N, C-alpha and C positions, 0 to 999 in steps of 0.2 A: 504493500500500500504506500509506504514511504517512497519507494522507487517511482511509483506512478506520479505522486505529487511533485517529486523532484524533476521528473521528465517534463511535466506540464510547465513548471516554472522555467526550465531551461529552454523549452520551445518558445516560450513567450519572449525571450530575450535574445535568442540565437539568430533571429531574422529581423534585424532592425529595419525600421521604415526607411525606404530609399528616399533620400532628400536631394532633389536636383536643385539647380540654381534658381529655376523659375517656380518650383513647387511652393516654397514658403510664401513667396510674393503673391501667387495666385490664391493660395488659401487665405492670406490676410485680406486681399481685396474682396474675396467672396464673403468672408466673415463681416467685413465692414458694410458691404452691400446689404446683407441680411439685417444687420443692426439698424441701418438707415431706413430700410423698408418698415421695420417694426416701429421705429420712431414716428414715421409718417402715419402708421395705423393708430398709434397712441394719440397722435395729434388730432386725428379725425374722430376716433372712437371715444376719447375722453369726454369731450363736450356732449356727445350724444348720451352718455350715461346720465348726465345731469338733467336731460330732457325726457328720461324714461317715464317719469310720473305723468307727463302730458299725454302719453299714449296708453295709459292704464284704463281698464274697464272694471269697476268694482261693484256693479249693480248685481243684486242677487238673481234677478230675472234673466240676466245674461248668462248666468252659470247653469241654469236648468235646461234640460233637453226640450225641444219644441213640443213633444207629445205629453209633457207633464201637465196634469190637470190645472194647476195654478197658472201655468203659462197660457193655456187655452182660455181660462177664465179672464185673465188680464186682457187678452186680445178681444174677447167678447165685450168686456167692460168698457173698452175704448169708445163704443158707440153711445154709451150713457154719460160719459164724462171725459174730461181731459185727463187721462190717467198718466200723462207725463208730468203733472203737477206733483211737487214734493212737499208733503205736510211738515211744518215745523210747529211743535207744541210749545207754546209759551205758558209757563205755569208760575203762579205766585202762591206762596204759602205763608200764612201768619202763624205765630205761636199759639194763638187761641182764635176765637171768633173775630173776624176782621172788623175793624172799625169802619164807619161810613166814609171817613177820609181815605182810608186805604182802598176801599172798594172803588171810590171815585177816581183815585189815582190810577188804579189798574185799568179801569175802563177808558180813562183818558189816554193812557199809553197805547192801548189797542187802537183807538180811533186815530191816533197820530202816526201809526206805523207807516202808511204810504209816503209820508213826507220825511221819514227818517233819513238823514244824510249818511252816505256810505263811504267807507275808506277807498273802495274801488272806483268811486266817482258816481255821480247821480244820486237818486233817491231810491228807497226800497220799493216804492211804487213801480219803478221800472222793471222790477223782477218779480212782481206779484201776478198770480193767475187771476183771471176775472171772476172772482168769487168773494162774497162778503165775509168779513171776519167778525164772528159773533162770540163775545166772551160768555162763558158759562160759569156760574158760581156753584161751588159744591154744596151738597145738602147740609153739611155742618157749618157752612159759611166761613170756612177757614182758608179756602183756596179758590183760585180762578184759573180756568183753562181757556185758551184761545188757540184755535187751529188756523195757522197762517199758511196758505197755499203758495209756495214759491214756484214760479214757472221754470221750465226746463232751461231757460236762459242762464240759470246759475251754474249749469254744467258745461256751458260753452266756453271754449278757450278764449282768453283775452289776448291783448297784444303782446303780453309777456309770456304767453304759452301756459298760463295757469287758469284753473277754474275758480270763479269767484265765490263758490258756495261757502267755503270755510271762512273767508273774510266777512261775508254777509251775516252768517250765523254769529260770528264773534261780535259784530256790531249790534245785532239784536240783543245778545246777552248783556253787553255793556249798558245799552240803553235801558233794558228791563231792570237791571240791578239799580240803576240811578232813579228809576221811577217806582221802585217797589214800596216806598213809604215805610221803611223799617222791616219789611217782610223779606223772605228769601225769594229769589227769582232764578228760574232755570229754563233752558230751551232743549227740548228733546224731540221725540218723534223721528221719522225717517231722515229728515234734514239734519237734526241735531246729531243723530247717530252717525250719519255720513261725514259730518264735519269732524267729529271726534275720531273716527277711523282715519280720516285724512291727516289729522294731526299726529296720530300714532305712526302712520306710514311715512310721514314727513322725515322721520329719523333715518330712513333707509339710505337716502343719498348722502347724508352727512355722518351722523353718529354711528350707525351700523358699520359703514365702511371704515371709518377712522378706528373704531375699537378693533375690528377684524385685522386691519393692517398692523396696528401696534402690537397686538397679541402675537401675530405671526413673526414680526421682526424680533420681538423679545425671545421667542423660542429659537429662532435661527441663530441669534447671537449666542445663546446658551449651548446650542448644538455645535456650532462651528468654532466658537471662541476665536473668531477672526474679525478683521475690520471691514474688508471690502465684500467678502463672499455673501454675508447675509443681505446686503443691499442689492447685490446682483440677482440673487434668487427672488427677492421681493420685487425688484423691477420686472423680472420675467413674469411674475404673477399679475402685476398691475397691467402690464402690456396685454396679457391674455384676457384680462377683464375688459380692457378697452376694445379689443377685437370682438369678444363675445357680446358685450353690451351694445356696441355700435351696430352689430348685425341684428340683434334683437330689436333695437329701436327702429331700424329700417323695415323689418318684417312686420312689426306691430303697427307702424305708421301706414303701411300699405294694406293693412287688414289681412295679411297672410297668416298671422298668428294673433292670439288674444293674450294680452299681458294684464295681470292684476298685481296688487301690492305684495301679496305673499310670494308670488312667483318671482317678482323683482328681487325681494330680499334673499330668497333661496338661490337665485342666480348668482348674486355677489358671493355668497358663502361657498357655493359649489366651485366656482371658477378659481377663487383665491386658494381654497383648500386643496383642490385637485392639482392645480398648477404647482403649488408648493410641494406637494407629495411627490409628483413626478420629478421635480427639480432635486429633491433630496435623494431620490433613487439614482438619478444620473450623476450627481456630484459625488456620491459615495463610491460608485463604480469607477468614476474618473480618477478620484484620489487613489483608489486601489491600483489602477493601471499606471498612474504616474510613477509608482514605485517599481514598476516592471519595465517601463519604456522610457528611454532617454528623451524622446521628443514628445512634446505636448500633443501634436497632431496625431501621432501614432496612438497615444494613450486615449485620446478622444475617439478615434475611429473604433477602437476595440470596445470602449465603454458604450459608445452609441449603439454598436451592433448587439451588445449584450442586453441593453436596456430597451431597445425599440420594440421588441416583441412583448415583454411584460407591460410596458406603458400603453401600447396599442390595445393589448388584451384588456387591461384595466379600463381604459377609456371606452373600449367597445362594450364591455360589460355594463358600465354605468349608462352609456348612451342607450343600449338595448333595453335596460331596465326602465329608464325614464320614458322611452318611446312606448313602452307597454301601457303607459297612462293614456295613450290615444284610444284605448279600448274603454275608457271611462265614459259614462253618460253625463258627467258634470263637466261643463266647459272650464270651470276653475281648475279641475284636476287635469283635464286633457291638455290645457294650454301649457302646463308646466313641462310636459314631455318634450316638445320641440324647443322650448326656451332653455331648459337645462341641457338638452343634447347639444345645442349650439355652443353653450358655454363650455361644456366638457371638451368638445372638439377643439375649441380655441385654446384651452389649457394644454392639451396634448401637442398641438401644433407649436405652441410657444416653447414647450419643454424640449422638443426635438429639433428646433431650428434656432430660435433666438438664444436660448441658454447655451447651447454648444458653441455658437459663434462668439459669445462673450468669453466663455471659459478658455477658448483657444488663445487668449491673450497671454496665458502663461501661469506658472506656479505662484506668482506673487499674490494672486487673489486669495490664497490660503494663509497669507502671513497673519500672525507670527508662527503658525503651525504648518510650515511648508513641507509637503511630501517630496522626498528626494529619491532619485533613481538608485536602486540597490538590487543586487543579485539575490538578496534574501527574500523568501516568500513573505508577504505581509500577513499570512495566516499565523505565523509564530507570535506576532504581537498580540493578536486577538486571543490566543490561548491563555493569556495571563489575566484576561479581563472578566467582567461579570457574565458575559455571554458564553464564555468557555465553561464557567461554573454551571450556568443554567443548562447548557447542552449536556454536560456530564450528568446532571441531575435527571434530565429526561432519559438519557441513555441507560441509566442504571435500572429503572423500573418502569418501562414505558406502559405496560398494561395497567399497572396499578394507577399510574398518573392519569391516563385517559378515562378510566372507569370512574375514578373519584371526581375528576373534573366534570365529566358528563352528568353524573348524579347531582352535583351541586347546581349546575345550570338547570337541570330538570326541576329541581325544587323551586328555583326562582320562576321557572316557566309556569308552574302550577298556580301562580297568583294572577295570571293573565285574565281569567274570568272576572276578577274583582275590579278591572278597569271599566269604569262607566263611560262607554263611548257611544251612547245613544243620542247625543246631542245636548246642547245647552240653550238657555234663553239668549236672545239676541244681545241683551244688555250684559250678559256674562262674558262677552268676548274680551273685555278689558280686565287687566290685572291690577289696575290702580284706579283711583277715583276719576270719574268722567261726568261732565255736566248732564249729558243725555241719560245716564243711569240714574242720577239724582232726580231728574224730571220724571222718569218712568216710575220710580218709587212713590213720588207724590201722586202721580196719576192713579196708581193702584190703590193707594191709601184713601184717597178722597173721592175718586170717581170709579173707574174700573180700568184694568190693564188694557182693555181693548177699546177704550174710549178714544174717538178720533181716528182710529185705524181699524175699521170694521172688517169682518169677514164678508166677502162678496159672493153672493149666490145668484147665478144666472139661471132663470127658469121661465116657463111659459106663464102668461097672464092668468089663464084659466086655473092653473094649479098653484098660483102664488099664495092664496089663502091657506091651503093645506100645507104648503111648504113652510110658511111662517109658523104655523101651529106646531109642525114637526120640529122645526129648528129651536123654538123656545122650550120644547120639552127635553132637549139635549142637556145633559149635565155640563155646566161650564158656560152655557150661553145665557146671558141675562136679558136679552132683548133682540127683536128682529122686526123689520118693517121694510116696505117697498120704497125704493128711492123715488122721491117726488121730482116733478119738473118745476119750472119757474112759476107755474100757476098753482102749485101746491097739490096738484092731482098726480096720481101714479104715472111715472114716465114709461110709456110703452113704445117699443121699437121692434117692428116686424113680429109682433105677437109675443115678444119677450120682455121681461122686467128684470130689474136688478134689486135683489133683496140684500139689505145691509144688516148683518148680525153682529152683536157686540159680545165679546168674550169677557168673563168676569175675572179670570186669573190666568196669567201667562204661564204659571207653573204646570197647568193641566191643558195647555193649548193644543199639544199634539194629539192627545186622546180626544179632546173636544172636536178637533177637525175630523178625525177618523169617524167618530160617532155621528157628526153632522153630515158627512158625506153619505154614510150608510142610511141615515134617516131620510135625507132629502132625495137621494137617488132611488129609494124604494118607491117613492111617489112619482118621481120624474126621472127616468133613466138617463135622459139627456142633460140633466142639470149639471152645472159646473160650480165647484166651490173653490174660490181663490182668495187673494189678499195676502198680506205679509206673513201671517201665521201659517197659512196653507203652503206658501213658498218655503218656509223654514222646514215644515214637515216633509215636503217633497224632496228638498235638498238632503235631509238626513236619510230618508229612505233610499234615495238613489246612491248615496255614498256607501251605505251598508251593502247594497247589491254589487257595487264596484269591487268591494273586498273579495267577494266570492269569485268574480271573474278575473281580476287582474293578478291576484297572488299566484295561481297556478301558471299563468302565462309567464310571469317574471321568473319563476323557478325554472321553467323549461328553457327559456332563453338563456339564462345564466349557465345552466347545465351544458347547453350546446356550445357556448363560448369556451367553457373550461375543457370540454372534450377536445375541441379543436386546438387549444393551447397545449394541453398536456399529452395529447395523442393516446389517451387511455379513457376508460369508462369508470373503473372503480374509484380512482382518486377524485375525479370530479364529483361523483356521488357522495363521497366522504366530505368534501369541502362544502357542498350545498347543504348536506345534513347538519354539519357543524355550524354553518352560518344561520340556518333556521333555528337551531337550538339556542344560539347566541341571541338572535332577535327575540325569541320568546322569553329568555331570561331578562333581557333589557326591558321588555314591556312589563313583565311581572314586577320587577324592582320599581319601575316607574309608577305602576299602579299603587304600590305601597307608599311611595313618596307623595304622589298626588293626593291620595286619600287621607293619609295620616300625618303628613308633615306640612304640606302646602295648603291642604284643605280646599282644593279646587272643586268647583261645583259639578264637574263632569268633563267630558271631552267630546270634541267634534268627531264624527265617524271618519273623517278624513285623516285624523291624527295617526291611527294605526296603519292606515294605507300608505301615507307618505313615509312614515317611519320604516315600514317594511321595505319599500322600494329603495330608500336611501341605505338602510343597513345591509340589505342583501347585496345590492349593487356595489356599495362602497366597502362594506365589511369584507367581502370576498377578495377585495383588492390585496389585502395583506397576505392572504393565503396564496394569491397569484404571485406576488413578489417572492414569497418563500418557496413555493413549489416550482416556479420556473427556474430559480437558482438550484433547487434541490435536484431537478431533472438533469441539469448540467453537471452537478457534482456526482450524482449517483452513477452516471455513465462511467466515471473514473474511479470512484471510491466504493461503490456498492450501495445497496439499499439502506443500510444502517448508518455507516459513516458519512455517506453523501448527504443524508437529511440532517444529521447533526452538524456537519460542516456548513451547510446552508444556513442553519439556525445561528451558528456562531457569526457568520459573515454578515447576514442581513438583520440580525437582532437589533443593532443600534439604529439603523436607518429606518426600519419599519416602525420601531417604537416612536422615533421622532416624528415620522409621518402621521402616526395615529394621534399623537399629542397635538400636532398642528391642526389636523382635521377636526378633532374634538373641540379645540379652542375656537376654531372658526364657526362651528355650529353653535357653540355656547354663546357666541356673540349675538345670535338671534334674540337672546333673552332681553337685550336692551330695547327691543320694540315691545311696548307694553300691551301685547295682545295674547290672549290665552293660547290660541292655536300655535303661534310661533314659539312661545315660551315652552310649551309642552314638547314640540318638535325639537327644540334646542336641547332639552334635557335628555330625551330618549335617544337621540342620535349621538350626542356627545358621550353619554354613558356607554351606549352600545359600541361605538367606535373604540373606546378605550378597552372595553371588554374583549373585543375582537383582537386588538393589537397586543394586549398584555396577557390574556389568558388563552383564548382560542388558538391564535397563531403561535403562541409561545409554548403552550403545554398540550392542549387537546390534539391539534392537527399533527404535529411532529410525532408525538407519542403513538397516536393511532397508526400513522403511516409506517413507523418503525416496527410496531407490533405485527402488522400485516406482512411486512417484508416485501418480497417481489410481487406478491398478489395485489398490492395496492396500485401497481402500475399496469395491471392487465388491461388491454392486450398488447401494449406497446412492447418494443424489443427489450426494454429494461426488465420486464417480467420473465424473460427467458434467460 
């Protein structure tokens, strides 16, 4: 065995790269051309990233499939009203029964709303739908509700490329507080909620990106302990983001893809994390080859050839996994597929072109820990480090290690059913105080949760009386009536009427909508039930169905990529099984943390779906890095020593890559939205579990225990 390793090391240095007079010059010019091309890309793509928010679509109706009942109801409702109007609920609340002066002040404020001057220019009346604003005093006379209908003009881009909705809602909130006469004032409803969501997503372009890049830079400094190299790898990641973000902007602007706030945030994380991981892998192999090759160009050539397959396999796995989201029936999920795929493609391209071009400038980039050319195999140094000890530990009792590790992961997996992923109330999307949530609380306390935002029922005029009676008999519905026309009489269009039903409690809205649909459609099979509450139910139901469809597809696609990479069947099956076990353990631990530490109200059904796609596609990356190197080593050293040698060599770089990716996903938690905070925790924890436990203990121990059988039917198994 020692002779084989010595021969390999001798072969690496006995054929030095032929260096002609023109060779170094041409290589230098080529590298400079690549860097200049990427600088041009960064110059164009960088500004486009700042404009991504202008091409977002965050409307819930845009997320649902066209055949969803709530979407059909919205289309039918357009004949009865201007359903493009966006309601803003202005609520005042006194500590006790409001005084006559307070009531007068509240009514006066509502009457003056059309003349309210706006920060964006003009008056509020320019943005109001043609409908009267009638204030309603609560039965206990402590609160007042006014439903202000904003026209769709608030969502049109202004000259600066921004939508005025957030600014207008802020102006209304400021004016309402000034006119509250000692009471509290809040603005909620769909307009207030949209404004607060916009405020939360506003941190994507600035805070999220800043935190992510700083975290990556800190980790790179600790990993390399060099001055220039961390900046080079970070520059590579930023350039990849410029390319990916620029392409996504162009595609979204041309309506080729749909972009929403959560997809934009995940795009940033995916590109920076993946580009840095690929950079870590290439730099580690390049450093190794610099000790075997006198010339940097020869070292880079060998490093590039060794890394191109695992990097492309890794990128291909993630891209394939993300594109499986195209099978989703939710546009919000489906849009992330191409958005993320474009970003990962940009990350791989930068790692295989820009980074090698910069690294060709020489060994000085590693200063002060400069790798020098030596005849001694670099493996001897690693045998004295932590990864030699870990490899020795795994090699002593592989069966015991993988059995115990698998059992511990299975125990954590058992807690998955405790994760409440049936959906949350709309106001639960925030993890910190939001004005729209405060408004909703006042609405439910003094009026009803459904006041001002009714459930819409489209039915025939002849059956409307029976439908109203059936609707009011449903538990959770506190009232129902036909929508009147301007003359006060029922509005009838083509024999149809629109019934508005009011829900009493948002906590039971999903069940109330199900019961309402059953009761109404028993009388009128063609009736449609829609509105915000119905849209929320349809979204959750569709997301739950997506889980059953997409998970098997992702597993099959990842398995096929691994089979192509490793030229075997058994090893890919082992890797997929280990990754699924790791995902389940991550979700189980997350359920415990969410329920008993953070006290989250629940989870969106999209949380486990996104977490699965990311952890299976990204988590298997580390096994790809390990097993692609193991395949190279096993051919020389045999099935046991080859795997252990691969673990020693790749241990440091894969661990660093895992920490980088976990840190980038953890940065999503700076966006104060429940969905992204939960994704941040699950994926960050899962990535660390994959990098530190699954790839370090479970996979190598299992492959060693199976021996040659693990590589069947490739030539290694023979």
